[in-house]
C-alpha positions in Angstrom: -8.8 10.8 12.8 -5.6 9.1 13.9 -4.4 5.6 13.2 -4.2 5.1 17.0 -8.0 5.6 17.1 -8.7 2.6 14.9 -10.0 -0.3 17.0 -8.7 -3.9 16.5 -12.2 -4.9 15.5 -12.0 -2.6 12.4 -9.5 -4.7 10.6 -8.3 -8.2 10.1 -5.6 -9.2 12.5 -3.3 -9.9 9.5 -2.9 -6.1 9.2 -2.0 -5.4 12.8 1.8 -5.1 12.1 1.0 -2.4 9.6 -1.3 -0.6 11.9 1.0 -0.8 14.9 3.7 1.3 13.2 1.4 4.2 12.3 0.9 5.7 15.8 -0.9 9.0 15.8 -0.7 9.5 12.0 -3.7 11.4 10.5 -5.1 9.6 7.5 -5.0 12.2 4.7 -1.8 13.8 5.9 -0.3 10.3 6.2 -1.3 9.3 2.7 0.3 12.5 1.3 3.5 12.2 3.4 3.9 8.5 2.6 3.6 9.4 -1.1 6.3 12.0 -0.9 8.6 9.8 1.1 8.0 6.8 -1.2 8.8 8.8 -4.4 11.9 10.2 -2.8 13.0 6.6 -1.8 12.3 5.2 -5.2 14.2 8.1 -6.8 17.3 7.0 -4.9 17.3 3.4 -6.1 20.1 2.9 -8.6 19.1 2.0 -12.1 21.1 -1.2 -12.0 19.0 -2.4 -9.1 15.6 -1.9 -10.8 15.5 -5.5 -12.0 17.3 -7.0 -9.0 16.0 -9.7 -6.7 18.0 -10.8 -3.7 17.1 -14.4 -4.0 16.2 -16.6 -7.0 12.6 -17.2 -6.0 11.9 -13.6 -4.9 10.4 -10.6 -6.7 12.5 -8.0 -8.4 12.3 -4.4 -7.1 10.0 -3.6 -10.0 7.8 -6.5 -9.0 7.6 -5.1 -5.4 6.6 -1.7 -6.7 4.0 -3.2 -9.0 2.7 -5.2 -6.1 2.4 -2.0 -4.0 0.4 -0.4 -6.8 -1.9 -3.5 -7.2 -2.6 -3.8 -3.5 -3.3 -0.1 -3.1 -5.9 -0.4 -5.9 -7.5 -3.4 -4.4 -7.7 -1.8 -0.9 -9.1 1.5 -2.4 -11.7 -0.5 -4.4 -12.8 -2.2 -1.1 -13.0 1.2 0.6 -15.2 2.5 -2.2 -17.5 -0.5 -2.1 -17.8 -0.4 1.7 -18.3 3.4 1.7 -21.3 2.9 -0.6 -22.9 0.4 1.8 -22.0 -2.7 -0.3 -22.1 -5.7 2.0 -20.9 -8.3 -0.5 -18.1 -10.4 0.9 -15.3 -9.4 -1.5 -12.9 -12.1 -2.5 -9.2 -12.2 -1.6 -6.5 -12.4 -4.2 -3.2 -14.2 -4.5 -0.4 -11.6 -4.6 2.0 -14.1 -6.2 -0.4 -14.8 -9.1 -0.7 -11.1 -9.6 3.1 -10.7 -9.6 3.6 -13.5 -12.1 1.2 -12.0 -14.6 1.9 -8.3 -14.1 5.2 -8.4 -16.2 6.6 -5.5 -14.2 10.1 -6.3 -15.4 9.0 -5.3 -18.9 7.8 -1.8 -17.7 9.9 1.3 -17.7 10.8 2.7 -14.3 9.2 6.0 -15.3 5.9 4.2 -16.0 5.9 2.5 -12.6 6.7 5.7 -10.8 4.0 7.6 -12.7 1.4 4.9 -12.0 2.4 4.7 -8.3 2.0 8.5 -8.0 -1.3 8.7 -9.9 -2.9 5.8 -8.0 -2.0 7.4 -4.7 -3.1 10.9 -5.7 -6.4 9.3 -6.9 -6.8 7.5 -3.6 -6.1 10.7 -1.6 -9.0 12.3 -3.5 -11.1 9.3 -2.8 -10.4 9.3 1.0 -10.9 13.1 1.1 -14.4 12.6 -0.4 -15.5 10.3 2.5 -17.5 11.9 5.3 -16.6 11.0 8.9 -19.7 8.7 8.8 -18.6 7.0 5.6 -15.1 6.4 7.0 -16.7 4.3 9.8 -18.6 2.0 7.5 -17.5 -1.6 7.3 -17.6 -4.5 4.9 -16.1 -7.9 4.5 -13.2 -8.8 2.3 -11.5 -12.2 2.2 -13.8 -13.1 5.1 -12.5 -10.4 7.4 -14.2 -7.2 8.5 -12.6 -3.9 7.5 -13.7 -0.3 7.9 -13.2 2.3 5.2 -10.8 4.3 7.5 -8.8 1.2 8.5 -8.3 0.4 4.8 -6.8 3.9 4.3 -4.4 3.3 7.1 -3.6 -0.2 5.8 -2.6 1.3 2.5 0.0 3.4 4.2 1.2 0.6 6.5 1.5 -1.8 3.6 3.5 0.7 1.6 5.8 1.4 4.6 6.3 -2.3 5.1 7.5 -2.8 1.5 9.8 0.2 1.6 11.5 -1.4 4.6 11.7 -4.7 2.8 13.3 -2.9 -0.2 15.8 -1.1 2.1 16.7 -4.1 4.2 16.8 -6.9 1.7 17.4 -5.3 -1.7 19.4 -2.2 -1.0 21.4 -3.0 2.1 24.6 -2.3 0.3 23.5 1.2 -0.8 23.6 4.3 1.3 21.1 5.9 -1.0 18.1 4.7 1.0 16.7 6.5 3.9 15.9 5.1 7.3 12.2 4.1 7.4 
């Protein structure tokens, strides 16, 4: 199944920019490739930039990575619930409240990298466990319909979005980042 096969009715319009950039990406292959590319990108971020934010009211690089981890967990949880036929309208969450309380700045870089990798590997196994039928099941989150398969692709698109943000706004003076 390719991202280009996902219909607009399978995800909230908020996620369209993420989906539009995925083209003919295949879900499991995309999750794996995105993990590899993300870890390579993170590995090139200079140590002195880990706590950096480009503007006073913005997140640090560590905050952005913690956000990516948190959101991936939330989306995977939604996918699990929907794959099991749960029709409960799941609540949204405030990403800024999460960032304020996560205390990412107090975490070691190694722990963030390890958590990012383990969460993604766990989610690869989760999505591999879904049958074609389960991938098409839908549920409601934050008052918007989402299919299980759309959530998998949104995980990738969300990650790619934040890698671009890091590259363009946080690391523009460093040649260590790759073109995303």
